[in-house]
PyMOL Python script that loads the backbone (N, CA, C, O; Angstrom):
from pymol import cmd

cmd.read_pdbstr("""\
ATOM      1  N   PHE A   1     124.787 174.935  27.887  1.00  0.00           N
ATOM      2  CA  PHE A   1     124.504 176.001  26.941  1.00  0.00           C
ATOM      3  C   PHE A   1     123.851 177.145  27.673  1.00  0.00           C
ATOM      4  O   PHE A   1     122.716 177.021  28.133  1.00  0.00           O
ATOM      5  N   SER A   2     124.547 178.253  27.788  1.00  0.00           N
ATOM      6  CA  SER A   2     123.978 179.412  28.474  1.00  0.00           C
ATOM      7  C   SER A   2     123.177 180.264  27.491  1.00  0.00           C
ATOM      8  O   SER A   2     123.317 180.128  26.275  1.00  0.00           O
ATOM      9  N   VAL A   3     122.350 181.132  28.028  1.00  0.00           N
ATOM     10  CA  VAL A   3     121.535 182.011  27.190  1.00  0.00           C
ATOM     11  C   VAL A   3     122.425 182.941  26.374  1.00  0.00           C
ATOM     12  O   VAL A   3     122.160 183.168  25.194  1.00  0.00           O
ATOM     13  N   SER A   4     123.484 183.486  26.991  1.00  0.00           N
ATOM     14  CA  SER A   4     124.356 184.418  26.263  1.00  0.00           C
ATOM     15  C   SER A   4     125.100 183.717  25.129  1.00  0.00           C
ATOM     16  O   SER A   4     125.259 184.295  24.053  1.00  0.00           O
ATOM     17  N   SER A   5     125.560 182.480  25.348  1.00  0.00           N
ATOM     18  CA  SER A   5     126.250 181.775  24.263  1.00  0.00           C
ATOM     19  C   SER A   5     125.269 181.393  23.164  1.00  0.00           C
ATOM     20  O   SER A   5     125.639 181.375  21.990  1.00  0.00           O
ATOM     21  N   ALA A   6     124.031 181.089  23.521  1.00  0.00           N
ATOM     22  CA  ALA A   6     123.010 180.788  22.515  1.00  0.00           C
ATOM     23  C   ALA A   6     122.708 182.030  21.683  1.00  0.00           C
ATOM     24  O   ALA A   6     122.542 181.934  20.467  1.00  0.00           O
ATOM     25  N   LEU A   7     122.635 183.199  22.327  1.00  0.00           N
ATOM     26  CA  LEU A   7     122.388 184.447  21.600  1.00  0.00           C
ATOM     27  C   LEU A   7     123.555 184.794  20.683  1.00  0.00           C
ATOM     28  O   LEU A   7     123.345 185.251  19.559  1.00  0.00           O
ATOM     29  N   ARG A   8     124.788 184.580  21.155  1.00  0.00           N
ATOM     30  CA  ARG A   8     125.958 184.830  20.306  1.00  0.00           C
ATOM     31  C   ARG A   8     125.941 183.916  19.093  1.00  0.00           C
ATOM     32  O   ARG A   8     126.222 184.359  17.979  1.00  0.00           O
ATOM     33  N   ALA A   9     125.614 182.644  19.296  1.00  0.00           N
ATOM     34  CA  ALA A   9     125.554 181.692  18.183  1.00  0.00           C
ATOM     35  C   ALA A   9     124.465 182.086  17.198  1.00  0.00           C
ATOM     36  O   ALA A   9     124.668 182.007  15.986  1.00  0.00           O
ATOM     37  N   LEU A  10     123.320 182.505  17.699  1.00  0.00           N
ATOM     38  CA  LEU A  10     122.215 182.924  16.839  1.00  0.00           C
ATOM     39  C   LEU A  10     122.582 184.181  16.058  1.00  0.00           C
ATOM     40  O   LEU A  10     122.263 184.288  14.874  1.00  0.00           O
ATOM     41  N   THR A  11     123.247 185.131  16.707  1.00  0.00           N
ATOM     42  CA  THR A  11     123.677 186.356  16.033  1.00  0.00           C
ATOM     43  C   THR A  11     124.687 186.045  14.939  1.00  0.00           C
ATOM     44  O   THR A  11     124.606 186.597  13.842  1.00  0.00           O
ATOM     45  N   ALA A  12     125.638 185.162  15.232  1.00  0.00           N
ATOM     46  CA  ALA A  12     126.641 184.780  14.234  1.00  0.00           C
ATOM     47  C   ALA A  12     125.986 184.074  13.057  1.00  0.00           C
ATOM     48  O   ALA A  12     126.344 184.326  11.907  1.00  0.00           O
ATOM     49  N   ALA A  13     125.028 183.190  13.334  1.00  0.00           N
ATOM     50  CA  ALA A  13     124.330 182.477  12.262  1.00  0.00           C
ATOM     51  C   ALA A  13     123.530 183.447  11.403  1.00  0.00           C
ATOM     52  O   ALA A  13     123.501 183.308  10.180  1.00  0.00           O
ATOM     53  N   ALA A  14     122.881 184.425  12.025  1.00  0.00           N
ATOM     54  CA  ALA A  14     122.099 185.416  11.278  1.00  0.00           C
ATOM     55  C   ALA A  14     123.010 186.262  10.392  1.00  0.00           C
ATOM     56  O   ALA A  14     122.657 186.565   9.252  1.00  0.00           O
ATOM     57  N   ALA A  15     124.179 186.644  10.907  1.00  0.00           N
ATOM     58  CA  ALA A  15     125.123 187.435  10.115  1.00  0.00           C
ATOM     59  C   ALA A  15     125.638 186.629   8.932  1.00  0.00           C
ATOM     60  O   ALA A  15     125.754 187.155   7.825  1.00  0.00           O
ATOM     61  N   LEU A  16     125.947 185.354   9.159  1.00  0.00           N
ATOM     62  CA  LEU A  16     126.415 184.484   8.082  1.00  0.00           C
ATOM     63  C   LEU A  16     125.329 184.313   7.033  1.00  0.00           C
ATOM     64  O   LEU A  16     125.615 184.337   5.836  1.00  0.00           O
ATOM     65  N   LEU A  17     124.101 184.143   7.465  1.00  0.00           N
ATOM     66  CA  LEU A  17     122.986 183.976   6.542  1.00  0.00           C
ATOM     67  C   LEU A  17     122.778 185.237   5.710  1.00  0.00           C
ATOM     68  O   LEU A  17     122.538 185.143   4.507  1.00  0.00           O
ATOM     69  N   ALA A  18     122.864 186.408   6.324  1.00  0.00           N
ATOM     70  CA  ALA A  18     122.706 187.666   5.590  1.00  0.00           C
ATOM     71  C   ALA A  18     123.824 187.837   4.570  1.00  0.00           C
ATOM     72  O   ALA A  18     123.573 188.260   3.441  1.00  0.00           O
ATOM     73  N   LEU A  19     125.051 187.515   4.956  1.00  0.00           N
ATOM     74  CA  LEU A  19     126.177 187.605   4.041  1.00  0.00           C
ATOM     75  C   LEU A  19     126.010 186.619   2.896  1.00  0.00           C
ATOM     76  O   LEU A  19     126.285 186.956   1.744  1.00  0.00           O
ATOM     77  N   SER A  20     125.562 185.401   3.201  1.00  0.00           N
ATOM     78  CA  SER A  20     125.358 184.385   2.179  1.00  0.00           C
ATOM     79  C   SER A  20     124.270 184.800   1.203  1.00  0.00           C
ATOM     80  O   SER A  20     124.399 184.570   0.000  1.00  0.00           O
ATOM     81  N   ALA A  21     123.203 185.405   1.699  1.00  0.00           N
ATOM     82  CA  ALA A  21     122.117 185.857   0.826  1.00  0.00           C
ATOM     83  C   ALA A  21     122.619 186.948  -0.113  1.00  0.00           C
ATOM     84  O   ALA A  21     122.242 186.975  -1.285  1.00  0.00           O
ATOM     85  N   ALA A  22     123.461 187.844   0.386  1.00  0.00           N
ATOM     86  CA  ALA A  22     124.027 188.893  -0.467  1.00  0.00           C
ATOM     87  C   ALA A  22     124.936 188.282  -1.528  1.00  0.00           C
ATOM     88  O   ALA A  22     124.936 188.727  -2.675  1.00  0.00           O
ATOM     89  N   ALA A  23     125.703 187.275  -1.156  1.00  0.00           N
ATOM     90  CA  ALA A  23     126.576 186.608  -2.121  1.00  0.00           C
ATOM     91  C   ALA A  23     125.756 185.880  -3.176  1.00  0.00           C
ATOM     92  O   ALA A  23     126.130 185.871  -4.348  1.00  0.00           O
ATOM     93  N   ALA A  24     124.649 185.274  -2.781  1.00  0.00           N
ATOM     94  CA  ALA A  24     123.795 184.562  -3.735  1.00  0.00           C
ATOM     95  C   ALA A  24     123.243 185.517  -4.780  1.00  0.00           C
ATOM     96  O   ALA A  24     123.104 185.145  -5.945  1.00  0.00           O
ATOM     97  N   ALA A  25     122.929 186.731  -4.383  1.00  0.00           N
ATOM     98  CA  ALA A  25     122.381 187.712  -5.317  1.00  0.00           C
ATOM     99  C   ALA A  25     123.423 188.158  -6.338  1.00  0.00           C
ATOM    100  O   ALA A  25     123.065 188.635  -7.415  1.00  0.00           O
ATOM    101  N   ALA A  26     124.702 188.009  -6.016  1.00  0.00           N
ATOM    102  CA  ALA A  26     125.766 188.473  -6.903  1.00  0.00           C
ATOM    103  C   ALA A  26     126.194 187.424  -7.925  1.00  0.00           C
ATOM    104  O   ALA A  26     126.978 187.745  -8.818  1.00  0.00           O
ATOM    105  N   PHE A  27     125.719 186.201  -7.834  1.00  0.00           N
ATOM    106  CA  PHE A  27     126.113 185.147  -8.765  1.00  0.00           C
ATOM    107  C   PHE A  27     125.632 185.478 -10.172  1.00  0.00           C
ATOM    108  O   PHE A  27     124.581 186.096 -10.340  1.00  0.00           O
ATOM    109  N   SER A  28     126.388 185.075 -11.171  1.00  0.00           N
ATOM    110  CA  SER A  28     125.961 185.286 -12.546  1.00  0.00           C
ATOM    111  C   SER A  28     125.803 183.946 -13.252  1.00  0.00           C
ATOM    112  O   SER A  28     126.513 182.996 -12.924  1.00  0.00           O
ATOM    113  N   PRO A  29     124.886 183.847 -14.215  1.00  0.00           N
ATOM    114  CA  PRO A  29     124.678 182.600 -14.937  1.00  0.00           C
ATOM    115  C   PRO A  29     125.952 182.166 -15.653  1.00  0.00           C
ATOM    116  O   PRO A  29     126.710 183.007 -16.136  1.00  0.00           O
ATOM    117  N   GLY A  30     126.186 180.879 -15.721  1.00  0.00           N
ATOM    118  CA  GLY A  30     127.319 180.338 -16.439  1.00  0.00           C
ATOM    119  C   GLY A  30     128.614 180.335 -15.650  1.00  0.00           C
ATOM    120  O   GLY A  30     129.621 179.830 -16.147  1.00  0.00           O
ATOM    121  N   ALA A  31     128.628 180.868 -14.461  1.00  0.00           N
ATOM    122  CA  ALA A  31     129.842 180.914 -13.649  1.00  0.00           C
ATOM    123  C   ALA A  31     129.755 179.874 -12.541  1.00  0.00           C
ATOM    124  O   ALA A  31     128.684 179.636 -11.983  1.00  0.00           O
ATOM    125  N   ASP A  32     130.887 179.259 -12.230  1.00  0.00           N
ATOM    126  CA  ASP A  32     130.922 178.364 -11.081  1.00  0.00           C
ATOM    127  C   ASP A  32     130.792 179.211  -9.828  1.00  0.00           C
ATOM    128  O   ASP A  32     131.429 180.258  -9.710  1.00  0.00           O
ATOM    129  N   SER A  33     129.981 178.766  -8.910  1.00  0.00           N
ATOM    130  CA  SER A  33     129.819 179.511  -7.672  1.00  0.00           C
ATOM    131  C   SER A  33     129.436 178.564  -6.551  1.00  0.00           C
ATOM    132  O   SER A  33     128.884 177.489  -6.787  1.00  0.00           O
ATOM    133  N   GLU A  34     129.731 178.969  -5.349  1.00  0.00           N
ATOM    134  CA  GLU A  34     129.405 178.190  -4.163  1.00  0.00           C
ATOM    135  C   GLU A  34     128.683 179.075  -3.172  1.00  0.00           C
ATOM    136  O   GLU A  34     128.876 180.291  -3.146  1.00  0.00           O
ATOM    137  N   LEU A  35     127.859 178.461  -2.366  1.00  0.00           N
ATOM    138  CA  LEU A  35     127.146 179.175  -1.314  1.00  0.00           C
ATOM    139  C   LEU A  35     127.112 178.266  -0.101  1.00  0.00           C
ATOM    140  O   LEU A  35     126.625 177.138  -0.178  1.00  0.00           O
ATOM    141  N   THR A  36     127.624 178.749   1.008  1.00  0.00           N
ATOM    142  CA  THR A  36     127.595 177.999   2.257  1.00  0.00           C
ATOM    143  C   THR A  36     126.858 178.835   3.286  1.00  0.00           C
ATOM    144  O   THR A  36     127.144 180.021   3.448  1.00  0.00           O
ATOM    145  N   PHE A  37     125.916 178.227   3.977  1.00  0.00           N
ATOM    146  CA  PHE A  37     125.190 178.954   5.012  1.00  0.00           C
ATOM    147  C   PHE A  37     124.738 177.984   6.084  1.00  0.00           C
ATOM    148  O   PHE A  37     124.648 176.777   5.856  1.00  0.00           O
ATOM    149  N   VAL A  38     124.456 178.526   7.248  1.00  0.00           N
ATOM    150  CA  VAL A  38     123.947 177.751   8.374  1.00  0.00           C
ATOM    151  C   VAL A  38     122.463 178.057   8.487  1.00  0.00           C
ATOM    152  O   VAL A  38     122.066 179.218   8.577  1.00  0.00           O
ATOM    153  N   LEU A  39     121.657 177.025   8.483  1.00  0.00           N
ATOM    154  CA  LEU A  39     120.217 177.192   8.626  1.00  0.00           C
ATOM    155  C   LEU A  39     119.810 176.600   9.966  1.00  0.00           C
ATOM    156  O   LEU A  39     119.854 175.382  10.141  1.00  0.00           O
ATOM    157  N   PRO A  40     119.413 177.441  10.913  1.00  0.00           N
ATOM    158  CA  PRO A  40     119.023 176.941  12.228  1.00  0.00           C
ATOM    159  C   PRO A  40     117.818 176.003  12.137  1.00  0.00           C
ATOM    160  O   PRO A  40     116.997 176.116  11.227  1.00  0.00           O
ATOM    161  N   ALA A  41     117.727 175.094  13.077  1.00  0.00           N
ATOM    162  CA  ALA A  41     116.617 174.138  13.120  1.00  0.00           C
ATOM    163  C   ALA A  41     115.285 174.871  13.111  1.00  0.00           C
ATOM    164  O   ALA A  41     115.114 175.877  13.799  1.00  0.00           O
ATOM    165  N   GLY A  42     114.347 174.360  12.327  1.00  0.00           N
ATOM    166  CA  GLY A  42     113.004 174.921  12.284  1.00  0.00           C
ATOM    167  C   GLY A  42     112.852 176.145  11.401  1.00  0.00           C
ATOM    168  O   GLY A  42     111.771 176.733  11.364  1.00  0.00           O
ATOM    169  N   HIS A  43     113.900 176.553  10.684  1.00  0.00           N
ATOM    170  CA  HIS A  43     113.839 177.737   9.829  1.00  0.00           C
ATOM    171  C   HIS A  43     113.779 177.335   8.358  1.00  0.00           C
ATOM    172  O   HIS A  43     114.146 176.217   7.997  1.00  0.00           O
ATOM    173  N   THR A  44     113.320 178.239   7.526  1.00  0.00           N
ATOM    174  CA  THR A  44     113.238 178.045   6.082  1.00  0.00           C
ATOM    175  C   THR A  44     113.968 179.192   5.402  1.00  0.00           C
ATOM    176  O   THR A  44     113.908 180.330   5.866  1.00  0.00           O
ATOM    177  N   GLU A  45     114.645 178.904   4.327  1.00  0.00           N
ATOM    178  CA  GLU A  45     115.331 179.948   3.566  1.00  0.00           C
ATOM    179  C   GLU A  45     115.157 179.669   2.080  1.00  0.00           C
ATOM    180  O   GLU A  45     115.175 178.511   1.663  1.00  0.00           O
ATOM    181  N   CYS A  46     114.991 180.709   1.283  1.00  0.00           N
ATOM    182  CA  CYS A  46     114.847 180.581  -0.169  1.00  0.00           C
ATOM    183  C   CYS A  46     115.980 181.323  -0.861  1.00  0.00           C
ATOM    184  O   CYS A  46     116.388 182.399  -0.423  1.00  0.00           O
ATOM    185  N   PHE A  47     116.484 180.743  -1.940  1.00  0.00           N
ATOM    186  CA  PHE A  47     117.502 181.377  -2.759  1.00  0.00           C
ATOM    187  C   PHE A  47     117.081 181.263  -4.212  1.00  0.00           C
ATOM    188  O   PHE A  47     116.488 180.263  -4.615  1.00  0.00           O
ATOM    189  N   TYR A  48     117.383 182.276  -4.992  1.00  0.00           N
ATOM    190  CA  TYR A  48     117.087 182.276  -6.417  1.00  0.00           C
ATOM    191  C   TYR A  48     118.394 182.392  -7.171  1.00  0.00           C
ATOM    192  O   TYR A  48     119.239 183.222  -6.834  1.00  0.00           O
ATOM    193  N   GLN A  49     118.566 181.575  -8.180  1.00  0.00           N
ATOM    194  CA  GLN A  49     119.775 181.605  -8.991  1.00  0.00           C
ATOM    195  C   GLN A  49     119.374 181.567 -10.458  1.00  0.00           C
ATOM    196  O   GLN A  49     118.672 180.652 -10.888  1.00  0.00           O
ATOM    197  N   SER A  50     119.811 182.543 -11.216  1.00  0.00           N
ATOM    198  CA  SER A  50     119.568 182.533 -12.657  1.00  0.00           C
ATOM    199  C   SER A  50     120.444 181.470 -13.294  1.00  0.00           C
ATOM    200  O   SER A  50     121.512 181.140 -12.778  1.00  0.00           O
ATOM    201  N   ALA A  51     119.989 180.938 -14.410  1.00  0.00           N
ATOM    202  CA  ALA A  51     120.750 179.901 -15.108  1.00  0.00           C
ATOM    203  C   ALA A  51     120.661 180.143 -16.606  1.00  0.00           C
ATOM    204  O   ALA A  51     119.675 180.688 -17.103  1.00  0.00           O
ATOM    205  N   ALA A  52     121.699 179.732 -17.314  1.00  0.00           N
ATOM    206  CA  ALA A  52     121.719 179.867 -18.763  1.00  0.00           C
ATOM    207  C   ALA A  52     120.743 178.872 -19.384  1.00  0.00           C
ATOM    208  O   ALA A  52     120.593 177.749 -18.902  1.00  0.00           O
ATOM    209  N   ARG A  53     120.083 179.301 -20.461  1.00  0.00           N
ATOM    210  CA  ARG A  53     119.166 178.410 -21.181  1.00  0.00           C
ATOM    211  C   ARG A  53     119.938 177.172 -21.644  1.00  0.00           C
ATOM    212  O   ARG A  53     121.054 177.282 -22.152  1.00  0.00           O
ATOM    213  N   ASN A  54     119.344 176.016 -21.466  1.00  0.00           N
ATOM    214  CA  ASN A  54     119.933 174.722 -21.825  1.00  0.00           C
ATOM    215  C   ASN A  54     121.217 174.430 -21.055  1.00  0.00           C
ATOM    216  O   ASN A  54     121.995 173.564 -21.455  1.00  0.00           O
ATOM    217  N   GLY A  55     121.441 175.133 -19.972  1.00  0.00           N
ATOM    218  CA  GLY A  55     122.616 174.895 -19.144  1.00  0.00           C
ATOM    219  C   GLY A  55     122.318 173.841 -18.086  1.00  0.00           C
ATOM    220  O   GLY A  55     121.235 173.257 -18.072  1.00  0.00           O
ATOM    221  N   THR A  56     123.256 173.605 -17.222  1.00  0.00           N
ATOM    222  CA  THR A  56     123.076 172.651 -16.130  1.00  0.00           C
ATOM    223  C   THR A  56     123.361 173.351 -14.809  1.00  0.00           C
ATOM    224  O   THR A  56     124.047 174.372 -14.754  1.00  0.00           O
ATOM    225  N   MET A  57     122.817 172.775 -13.754  1.00  0.00           N
ATOM    226  CA  MET A  57     123.053 173.295 -12.414  1.00  0.00           C
ATOM    227  C   MET A  57     123.163 172.098 -11.476  1.00  0.00           C
ATOM    228  O   MET A  57     122.365 171.163 -11.551  1.00  0.00           O
ATOM    229  N   GLU A  58     124.132 172.134 -10.615  1.00  0.00           N
ATOM    230  CA  GLU A  58     124.322 171.071  -9.629  1.00  0.00           C
ATOM    231  C   GLU A  58     124.064 171.651  -8.252  1.00  0.00           C
ATOM    232  O   GLU A  58     124.594 172.705  -7.900  1.00  0.00           O
ATOM    233  N   VAL A  59     123.246 170.956  -7.476  1.00  0.00           N
ATOM    234  CA  VAL A  59     122.937 171.379  -6.114  1.00  0.00           C
ATOM    235  C   VAL A  59     123.418 170.289  -5.172  1.00  0.00           C
ATOM    236  O   VAL A  59     123.092 169.115  -5.350  1.00  0.00           O
ATOM    237  N   GLU A  60     124.182 170.673  -4.186  1.00  0.00           N
ATOM    238  CA  GLU A  60     124.709 169.725  -3.210  1.00  0.00           C
ATOM    239  C   GLU A  60     124.475 170.305  -1.828  1.00  0.00           C
ATOM    240  O   GLU A  60     124.673 171.501  -1.612  1.00  0.00           O
ATOM    241  N   TYR A  61     124.059 169.473  -0.898  1.00  0.00           N
ATOM    242  CA  TYR A  61     123.878 169.959   0.466  1.00  0.00           C
ATOM    243  C   TYR A  61     124.398 168.932   1.450  1.00  0.00           C
ATOM    244  O   TYR A  61     124.502 167.747   1.136  1.00  0.00           O
ATOM    245  N   GLN A  62     124.721 169.396   2.631  1.00  0.00           N
ATOM    246  CA  GLN A  62     125.264 168.542   3.675  1.00  0.00           C
ATOM    247  C   GLN A  62     124.517 168.829   4.964  1.00  0.00           C
ATOM    248  O   GLN A  62     124.280 169.983   5.321  1.00  0.00           O
ATOM    249  N   VAL A  63     124.151 167.765   5.652  1.00  0.00           N
ATOM    250  CA  VAL A  63     123.482 167.891   6.943  1.00  0.00           C
ATOM    251  C   VAL A  63     124.498 167.558   8.019  1.00  0.00           C
ATOM    252  O   VAL A  63     125.107 166.488   8.003  1.00  0.00           O
ATOM    253  N   ARG A  64     124.676 168.475   8.948  1.00  0.00           N
ATOM    254  CA  ARG A  64     125.612 168.241  10.041  1.00  0.00           C
ATOM    255  C   ARG A  64     124.804 168.070  11.306  1.00  0.00           C
ATOM    256  O   ARG A  64     124.235 169.034  11.818  1.00  0.00           O
ATOM    257  N   GLY A  65     124.749 166.874  11.805  1.00  0.00           N
ATOM    258  CA  GLY A  65     123.981 166.576  13.005  1.00  0.00           C
ATOM    259  C   GLY A  65     123.285 165.237  12.829  1.00  0.00           C
ATOM    260  O   GLY A  65     123.423 164.583  11.795  1.00  0.00           O
ATOM    261  N   SER A  66     122.549 164.847  13.829  1.00  0.00           N
ATOM    262  CA  SER A  66     121.862 163.558  13.737  1.00  0.00           C
ATOM    263  C   SER A  66     120.417 163.720  14.171  1.00  0.00           C
ATOM    264  O   SER A  66     120.044 164.713  14.796  1.00  0.00           O
ATOM    265  N   GLY A  67     119.610 162.722  13.825  1.00  0.00           N
ATOM    266  CA  GLY A  67     118.208 162.743  14.222  1.00  0.00           C
ATOM    267  C   GLY A  67     117.433 163.861  13.562  1.00  0.00           C
ATOM    268  O   GLY A  67     116.548 164.456  14.177  1.00  0.00           O
ATOM    269  N   VAL A  68     117.763 164.152  12.299  1.00  0.00           N
ATOM    270  CA  VAL A  68     117.107 165.256  11.609  1.00  0.00           C
ATOM    271  C   VAL A  68     116.216 164.750  10.484  1.00  0.00           C
ATOM    272  O   VAL A  68     116.450 163.680   9.922  1.00  0.00           O
ATOM    273  N   CYS A  69     115.217 165.515  10.174  1.00  0.00           N
ATOM    274  CA  CYS A  69     114.338 165.253   9.041  1.00  0.00           C
ATOM    275  C   CYS A  69     114.510 166.427   8.084  1.00  0.00           C
ATOM    276  O   CYS A  69     114.293 167.576   8.470  1.00  0.00           O
ATOM    277  N   ILE A  70     114.891 166.154   6.856  1.00  0.00           N
ATOM    278  CA  ILE A  70     115.190 167.203   5.889  1.00  0.00           C
ATOM    279  C   ILE A  70     114.144 167.207   4.783  1.00  0.00           C
ATOM    280  O   ILE A  70     113.797 166.156   4.245  1.00  0.00           O
ATOM    281  N   LEU A  71     113.649 168.377   4.448  1.00  0.00           N
ATOM    282  CA  LEU A  71     112.756 168.553   3.310  1.00  0.00           C
ATOM    283  C   LEU A  71     113.417 169.560   2.381  1.00  0.00           C
ATOM    284  O   LEU A  71     113.602 170.722   2.742  1.00  0.00           O
ATOM    285  N   VAL A  72     113.767 169.114   1.196  1.00  0.00           N
ATOM    286  CA  VAL A  72     114.407 169.981   0.213  1.00  0.00           C
ATOM    287  C   VAL A  72     113.447 170.160  -0.949  1.00  0.00           C
ATOM    288  O   VAL A  72     112.943 169.180  -1.498  1.00  0.00           O
ATOM    289  N   GLN A  73     113.194 171.394  -1.323  1.00  0.00           N
ATOM    290  CA  GLN A  73     112.345 171.691  -2.476  1.00  0.00           C
ATOM    291  C   GLN A  73     113.162 172.473  -3.493  1.00  0.00           C
ATOM    292  O   GLN A  73     113.723 173.524  -3.180  1.00  0.00           O
ATOM    293  N   ILE A  74     113.224 171.957  -4.697  1.00  0.00           N
ATOM    294  CA  ILE A  74     113.881 172.668  -5.790  1.00  0.00           C
ATOM    295  C   ILE A  74     112.806 172.935  -6.826  1.00  0.00           C
ATOM    296  O   ILE A  74     112.201 172.006  -7.362  1.00  0.00           O
ATOM    297  N   ARG A  75     112.575 174.192  -7.101  1.00  0.00           N
ATOM    298  CA  ARG A  75     111.525 174.572  -8.050  1.00  0.00           C
ATOM    299  C   ARG A  75     112.149 175.267  -9.254  1.00  0.00           C
ATOM    300  O   ARG A  75     113.045 176.101  -9.118  1.00  0.00           O
ATOM    301  N   LEU A  76     111.668 174.914 -10.407  1.00  0.00           N
ATOM    302  CA  LEU A  76     112.104 175.576 -11.630  1.00  0.00           C
ATOM    303  C   LEU A  76     111.075 176.629 -11.987  1.00  0.00           C
ATOM    304  O   LEU A  76     109.874 176.357 -12.013  1.00  0.00           O
ATOM    305  N   ASN A  77     111.544 177.814 -12.257  1.00  0.00           N
ATOM    306  CA  ASN A  77     110.656 178.903 -12.623  1.00  0.00           C
ATOM    307  C   ASN A  77     111.136 179.459 -13.955  1.00  0.00           C
ATOM    308  O   ASN A  77     112.269 179.926 -14.067  1.00  0.00           O
ATOM    309  N   LEU A  78     110.287 179.410 -14.946  1.00  0.00           N
ATOM    310  CA  LEU A  78     110.680 179.866 -16.271  1.00  0.00           C
ATOM    311  C   LEU A  78     110.510 181.365 -16.454  1.00  0.00           C
ATOM    312  O   LEU A  78     110.819 181.902 -17.518  1.00  0.00           O
ATOM    313  N   LEU A  79     110.029 182.032 -15.438  1.00  0.00           N
ATOM    314  CA  LEU A  79     109.853 183.483 -15.498  1.00  0.00           C
ATOM    315  C   LEU A  79     110.940 184.165 -14.686  1.00  0.00           C
ATOM    316  O   LEU A  79     111.434 183.604 -13.707  1.00  0.00           O
ATOM    317  N   SER A  80     111.306 185.348 -15.079  1.00  0.00           N
ATOM    318  CA  SER A  80     112.326 186.100 -14.360  1.00  0.00           C
ATOM    319  C   SER A  80     111.764 186.664 -13.065  1.00  0.00           C
ATOM    320  O   SER A  80     110.606 187.078 -13.015  1.00  0.00           O
ATOM    321  N   HIS A  81     112.581 186.683 -12.020  1.00  0.00           N
ATOM    322  CA  HIS A  81     112.195 187.287 -10.746  1.00  0.00           C
ATOM    323  C   HIS A  81     112.563 188.771 -10.719  1.00  0.00           C
ATOM    324  O   HIS A  81     112.231 189.477  -9.767  1.00  0.00           O
ATOM    325  N   CYS A  82     113.242 189.238 -11.752  1.00  0.00           N
ATOM    326  CA  CYS A  82     113.671 190.634 -11.808  1.00  0.00           C
ATOM    327  C   CYS A  82     112.688 191.435 -12.653  1.00  0.00           C
ATOM    328  O   CYS A  82     112.193 190.954 -13.673  1.00  0.00           O
ATOM    329  N   SER A  83     112.419 192.622 -12.232  1.00  0.00           N
ATOM    330  CA  SER A  83     111.558 193.482 -13.049  1.00  0.00           C
ATOM    331  C   SER A  83     112.430 194.489 -13.783  1.00  0.00           C
ATOM    332  O   SER A  83     113.424 194.976 -13.245  1.00  0.00           O
ATOM    333  N   LYS A  84     112.052 194.793 -15.000  1.00  0.00           N
ATOM    334  CA  LYS A  84     112.807 195.751 -15.805  1.00  0.00           C
ATOM    335  C   LYS A  84     112.213 197.134 -15.608  1.00  0.00           C
ATOM    336  O   LYS A  84     110.994 197.281 -15.526  1.00  0.00           O
ATOM    337  N   PRO A  85     113.068 198.153 -15.531  1.00  0.00           N
ATOM    338  CA  PRO A  85     112.548 199.515 -15.368  1.00  0.00           C
ATOM    339  C   PRO A  85     111.630 199.877 -16.535  1.00  0.00           C
ATOM    340  O   PRO A  85     111.905 199.534 -17.685  1.00  0.00           O
ATOM    341  N   GLY A  86     110.537 200.573 -16.224  1.00  0.00           N
ATOM    342  CA  GLY A  86     109.505 200.875 -17.178  1.00  0.00           C
ATOM    343  C   GLY A  86     109.847 201.877 -18.188  1.00  0.00           C
ATOM    344  O   GLY A  86     109.022 202.196 -19.044  1.00  0.00           O
TER     345      GLY A  86
END
""", "prot")
cmd.dss("prot")
cmd.show_as("cartoon", "prot")
cmd.util.cbc("prot")
cmd.orient("prot")
């Protein structure tokens, strides 16, 4: 693994993550949607998804690699993260 190939991989992962975050912001409640992203080792990422009242949401994740320790936190927030213009 050379330094230049590591930098290219990191740049590609960052671009994919930025694109995925933009796609996550465009999701609407009640619609089927998917989000795929690469999370480099040792990093944390947060996503917010609105949901319909009394609706359901399914979360699925896949770990590619071995010898990993995964911590997944799913938090429910009953308040909106969006502010309304005054």
